[in-house]
C-alpha positions as CSV (number, residue, x, y, z in Angstrom):
1,M,5.4,20.2,-29.0
2,T,8.8,21.8,-28.8
3,P,9.9,22.4,-25.2
4,S,10.6,26.0,-24.2
5,F,13.8,26.9,-22.3
6,K,14.8,29.6,-20.0
7,P,18.1,31.5,-20.4
8,V,19.6,30.1,-17.1
9,Y,19.1,27.1,-14.9
10,L,20.7,26.5,-11.5
11,I,20.2,23.0,-10.1
12,H,21.8,22.5,-6.7
13,G,21.5,20.5,-3.6
14,D,22.8,17.4,-1.7
15,D,20.7,14.8,-3.5
16,H,23.5,14.0,-6.0
17,G,21.6,11.2,-7.6
18,R,18.6,13.4,-8.5
19,I,20.9,16.1,-9.8
20,A,22.7,13.6,-12.0
21,E,19.3,12.5,-13.4
22,R,18.2,16.1,-14.1
23,R,21.5,16.8,-15.8
24,A,21.1,13.7,-18.1
25,R,17.5,14.6,-18.9
26,L,18.3,18.2,-19.8
27,R,21.2,17.1,-21.9
28,L,19.0,14.7,-23.8
29,L,16.4,17.4,-24.4
30,A,19.1,19.8,-25.6
31,E,20.5,17.3,-28.1
32,Q,17.0,16.5,-29.3
33,Q,16.4,20.2,-29.8
34,S,19.8,21.3,-31.3
35,G,21.8,18.1,-32.0
36,A,25.0,17.1,-30.3
37,Q,26.8,20.0,-32.0
38,G,24.5,22.5,-30.2
39,V,25.5,21.3,-26.7
40,E,28.7,22.4,-25.0
41,L,29.8,20.6,-21.8
42,L,32.1,22.3,-19.3
43,E,33.3,20.2,-16.4
44,G,36.4,19.6,-14.3
45,D,39.2,22.2,-14.9
46,S,37.1,23.7,-17.7
47,A,34.2,24.6,-15.4
48,T,35.5,27.8,-13.9
49,P,33.5,31.1,-13.8
50,D,35.9,32.8,-16.2
51,R,35.7,30.0,-18.8
52,V,32.0,29.9,-18.6
53,A,31.8,33.6,-19.1
54,A,34.2,33.3,-22.1
55,A,31.9,30.6,-23.6
56,L,28.9,32.8,-23.2
57,N,30.7,35.7,-24.9
58,A,32.1,33.6,-27.7
59,M,30.8,33.8,-31.2
60,T,29.1,30.7,-32.5
61,F,27.9,29.6,-36.0
62,A,25.6,26.9,-34.6
63,I,22.0,26.9,-36.0
64,G,19.2,26.9,-33.4
65,R,19.4,27.2,-29.7
66,R,22.8,26.8,-28.0
67,F,23.1,24.9,-24.7
68,I,26.0,25.2,-22.3
69,V,26.0,22.6,-19.5
70,V,28.3,23.3,-16.6
71,D,29.2,20.8,-13.8
72,G,31.0,21.5,-10.5
73,V,29.5,24.9,-9.7
74,E,29.7,24.1,-6.0
75,R,33.4,24.9,-6.1
76,W,33.0,28.5,-7.2
77,K,33.7,31.4,-4.9
78,E,31.9,34.8,-4.6
79,R,35.1,36.7,-5.5
80,D,35.5,34.9,-8.8
81,L,32.1,35.7,-10.2
82,D,32.5,39.3,-11.6
83,G,32.9,38.3,-15.3
84,L,30.2,35.6,-15.2
85,V,27.6,37.8,-13.5
86,T,28.1,40.4,-16.2
87,A,27.8,37.7,-18.9
88,I,24.6,36.3,-17.5
89,A,23.1,39.7,-17.4
90,Q,23.9,40.1,-21.1
91,M,22.9,36.6,-22.2
92,P,22.9,36.2,-26.0
93,P,19.6,35.3,-27.6
94,D,18.8,31.6,-28.2
95,T,21.3,30.5,-25.5
96,T,20.6,28.4,-22.4
97,I,23.2,27.8,-19.7
98,A,22.5,25.0,-17.1
99,L,24.6,25.1,-13.9
100,F,24.8,22.0,-11.8
101,A,26.1,22.0,-8.2
102,R,26.5,18.9,-6.0
103,E,26.5,20.5,-2.6
104,D,27.7,18.8,0.6
105,G,28.2,20.1,4.1
106,R,29.6,23.6,3.9
107,V,30.1,23.4,0.2
108,R,27.4,25.7,-1.2
109,V,26.7,27.7,-4.3
110,P,27.6,31.4,-3.8
111,Q,24.5,33.5,-3.0
112,R,25.7,36.0,-5.7
113,L,25.1,33.4,-8.3
114,H,21.6,32.8,-7.1
115,D,20.9,36.5,-7.4
116,A,22.4,36.7,-10.9
117,V,20.2,33.7,-12.1
118,R,17.0,35.3,-10.7
119,K,17.8,38.7,-12.2
120,A,18.3,37.1,-15.6
121,G,14.9,35.4,-15.4
122,G,16.3,32.0,-14.9
123,D,15.1,29.0,-12.9
124,I,16.6,27.7,-9.6
125,A,15.8,24.2,-8.3
126,A,17.0,22.8,-5.0
127,E,17.4,19.0,-4.9
128,N,18.0,18.1,-1.3
129,G,17.9,14.8,0.4
130,V,15.1,14.0,2.8
131,K,15.8,13.6,6.6
132,P,15.6,10.0,7.7
133,W,12.5,10.5,9.9
134,E,10.7,12.2,6.9
135,L,11.4,9.3,4.5
136,P,8.2,7.3,5.0
137,K,6.1,10.4,4.3
138,W,8.2,11.2,1.2
139,V,7.8,7.6,0.0
140,A,4.0,7.8,0.4
141,E,3.9,11.1,-1.6
142,R,6.1,9.7,-4.4
143,A,3.9,6.5,-4.4
144,R,0.8,8.6,-4.9
145,E,2.4,10.2,-8.0
146,L,2.8,6.7,-9.4
147,G,-0.9,5.8,-8.8
148,L,-0.2,3.8,-5.6
149,E,-1.6,4.3,-2.1
150,L,1.0,3.1,0.5
151,S,-0.2,2.7,4.1
152,P,2.2,4.3,6.7
153,D,3.3,0.8,7.7
154,A,4.0,0.0,4.0
155,A,6.1,3.1,3.6
156,R,8.1,2.3,6.7
157,A,8.6,-1.3,5.5
158,L,9.9,0.0,2.2
159,V,12.5,2.2,3.9
160,R,13.5,-0.6,6.2
161,N,14.0,-3.1,3.4
162,V,15.5,-0.8,0.8
163,G,17.5,1.7,2.8
164,D,17.5,5.5,2.8
165,R,18.8,6.3,-0.7
166,Q,16.0,8.2,-2.4
167,Q,16.9,7.0,-5.9
168,R,16.8,3.4,-4.8
169,L,13.4,4.0,-3.1
170,L,12.1,5.5,-6.3
171,R,13.2,2.5,-8.4
172,E,11.4,0.2,-5.9
173,L,8.3,2.3,-6.1
174,E,8.3,2.1,-9.9
175,K,8.6,-1.7,-9.6
176,L,5.7,-1.8,-7.2
177,A,3.7,0.4,-9.6
178,L,4.4,-1.9,-12.5
179,D,3.5,-5.0,-10.4
180,A,0.2,-3.3,-9.4
181,D,-0.5,-2.0,-12.9
182,A,-1.2,1.4,-11.3
183,S,0.6,3.8,-13.6
184,A,-2.5,5.2,-15.3
185,R,-3.5,8.6,-13.9
186,D,-7.2,8.0,-14.6
187,K,-7.3,4.9,-12.3
188,P,-7.9,5.2,-8.6
189,P,-4.8,4.6,-6.4
190,R,-4.0,0.9,-5.7
191,R,-3.5,0.4,-2.0
192,I,-0.3,-1.5,-1.1
193,D,0.1,-2.9,2.4
194,A,3.3,-3.7,4.4
195,E,2.9,-7.4,3.7
196,L,3.1,-6.9,0.0
197,V,6.0,-4.5,0.3
198,D,7.9,-7.1,2.4
199,E,7.1,-9.8,-0.1
200,L,8.3,-7.8,-3.1
201,T,11.2,-5.8,-1.7
202,A,12.7,-7.6,1.4
203,P,16.0,-9.4,0.8
204,S,15.4,-13.0,-0.3
205,A,17.1,-14.4,2.9
206,E,14.6,-12.5,5.0
207,R,11.6,-13.6,3.0
208,R,12.7,-17.3,3.3
209,A,13.3,-16.8,7.0
210,W,9.8,-15.5,7.4
211,A,8.5,-18.5,5.5
212,L,10.5,-20.8,7.8
213,A,9.1,-19.1,10.9
214,D,5.5,-19.2,9.6
215,A,5.8,-22.9,8.7
216,L,7.0,-23.6,12.3
217,L,3.9,-21.9,13.7
218,A,1.6,-23.5,11.2
219,G,3.0,-27.0,12.1
220,Q,4.1,-27.7,8.5
221,P,7.3,-29.9,8.7
222,E,8.0,-30.2,4.9
223,P,7.9,-26.5,4.0
224,A,9.9,-25.7,7.2
225,I,12.6,-28.1,6.4
226,R,12.8,-27.0,2.8
227,A,13.1,-23.4,3.8
228,L,15.8,-24.2,6.4
229,L,17.9,-26.2,3.8
230,A,17.5,-23.5,1.2
231,L,18.7,-20.8,3.6
232,R,21.6,-22.8,4.7
233,A,22.5,-23.7,1.1
234,Q,22.7,-20.0,0.2
235,G,25.1,-19.4,3.1
236,E,22.9,-18.0,5.8
237,R,24.3,-18.6,9.3
238,L,22.3,-20.6,11.8
239,P,22.4,-18.0,14.6
240,G,20.7,-15.5,12.3
241,L,18.0,-18.0,11.4
242,V,17.5,-19.0,15.0
243,Y,16.9,-15.3,15.8
244,W,14.1,-15.1,13.2
245,M,12.5,-18.3,14.5
246,S,12.8,-17.3,18.1
247,S,11.4,-13.8,17.4
248,R,8.3,-15.2,15.7
249,L,7.7,-17.8,18.4
250,R,8.0,-15.2,21.2
251,E,5.6,-12.9,19.4
252,A,3.1,-15.8,19.0
253,H,3.5,-16.7,22.6
254,R,2.7,-13.2,23.7
255,A,-0.3,-13.2,21.5
256,A,-1.4,-16.6,22.9
257,V,-1.0,-15.5,26.5
258,A,-3.1,-12.4,25.8
259,L,-5.8,-14.4,24.0
260,E,-6.0,-16.9,26.8
261,R,-6.4,-14.0,29.3
262,G,-9.5,-13.1,27.4
263,E,-8.2,-10.2,25.4
264,P,-10.0,-9.8,22.0
265,A,-7.9,-10.3,18.9
266,A,-8.7,-6.7,17.8
267,K,-6.7,-5.5,20.8
268,V,-3.9,-8.0,20.4
269,K,-3.3,-7.4,16.7
270,P,-2.0,-3.7,16.9
271,A,0.6,-4.7,19.4
272,L,2.3,-7.3,17.3
273,R,5.7,-6.4,15.9
274,T,8.2,-7.7,13.4
275,P,11.8,-8.5,14.6
276,S,12.8,-5.0,13.4
277,G,10.2,-3.4,15.7
278,A,7.8,-2.3,13.0
279,R,4.1,-3.0,13.3
280,M,3.2,-6.4,11.8
281,A,1.3,-6.2,8.5
282,P,-2.5,-6.9,9.0
283,K,-2.6,-10.2,7.1
284,A,0.5,-11.5,8.7
285,A,-0.8,-10.5,12.1
286,D,-4.1,-12.3,11.4
287,R,-2.2,-15.5,10.5
288,L,0.0,-15.3,13.6
289,I,-3.0,-14.8,15.9
290,A,-4.8,-17.8,14.3
291,D,-1.6,-19.9,14.8
292,A,-1.1,-18.7,18.4
293,R,-4.7,-19.5,19.3
294,R,-4.4,-23.0,17.7
295,V,-1.0,-23.9,19.2
296,G,-1.6,-22.4,22.7
297,A,0.7,-20.6,25.1
298,D,2.1,-23.8,26.8
299,R,3.2,-25.4,23.6
300,L,4.7,-22.2,22.3
301,Q,6.6,-21.8,25.6
302,A,8.0,-25.3,25.1
303,A,9.0,-24.4,21.5
304,I,10.8,-21.3,22.7
305,C,12.9,-23.6,25.0
306,V,13.8,-25.9,22.1
307,I,14.9,-22.9,20.0
308,A,16.9,-21.6,23.0
309,D,18.8,-24.9,23.2
310,L,19.4,-24.7,19.4
311,E,20.7,-21.2,19.8
312,A,23.2,-22.3,22.5
313,A,24.3,-25.2,20.3
314,S,24.7,-22.9,17.2
315,R,27.0,-20.6,19.3
316,G,29.2,-23.4,20.5
317,G,27.3,-24.0,23.7
318,A,27.0,-27.8,23.2
319,S,29.8,-30.3,23.0
320,G,29.9,-33.5,21.1
321,G,26.9,-35.2,19.5
322,A,25.3,-34.0,16.2
323,G,26.4,-31.1,14.2
324,E,24.5,-27.8,14.1
325,D,22.7,-28.5,10.8
326,T,21.5,-31.9,12.2
327,R,20.4,-30.2,15.4
328,A,18.5,-27.6,13.5
329,L,16.7,-30.2,11.3
330,L,15.8,-32.2,14.4
331,A,14.5,-29.1,16.2
332,V,12.4,-28.0,13.2
333,R,10.9,-31.5,12.8
334,N,10.1,-31.7,16.5
335,L,8.5,-28.3,16.6
336,T,6.3,-28.9,13.5
337,T,5.2,-32.4,14.5
338,S,4.7,-32.0,18.3
């Protein structure tokens, strides 16, 4: 089915990545419709209101629909639009002009151009970035469009791991959708929890640090030592790793104290947090509670003291004796075999 085109499009906003995507897509559709010879691109010094008006008024021998793609519209001023507003009002048949504006701060498309596009029966689309505090909700909505159902914790975890760039978040959501085989519209949404998001999108150093901390709690010396050596081999600094280990142990100690006071696990679980302050994923919280109950508050308190000594040594607080890597290996062995 051949797509239908309006005479004028104005695509503007501060989400420059999305605007670039729409520009590329429209240009591709235009070339599929009319061939490369049917598409005229005006950008840089050529993208002035007068030159665009001249292009609209110029005779053409192209067969089929003619497309004019204009970049840099955000630089235009109200006082310079007389000729272009007249040309848009008298659009030649089988012609489409697409105006792209990458707005920023006070740099905005003149209102007079908005009015001219509407009067000509054109289409105006605003592509604006989402405020940081709205990103988790935005992520969940985009996930739903891909056949995924992200929990609020999972949406926050994705933003935490990937950052606040919407295009990057969309790419990661697409990867999650492929991994979950959830792209078909006739399938029910596949639910993704924060633990799976962390597993698939967190930086590799963080994933290995979590594995190291979990191995410490589970009393598994070989996996813990392997994780420590791998992290050090890829250049991770010991103070950062100590922070991850200490955070996990302290959270487990708080859970153990609460459990030994008689608090039910269902009450302890919602209070558990990751080092970044986010609520811990349900499965990870269940594992931590089980480890905390098995190890006990006293042993966890002793383990925290060992990690505190290791932290002091890693920051130059110990003189002489073994190097920091040897100290770390000894601490990990002692913590997992005690």
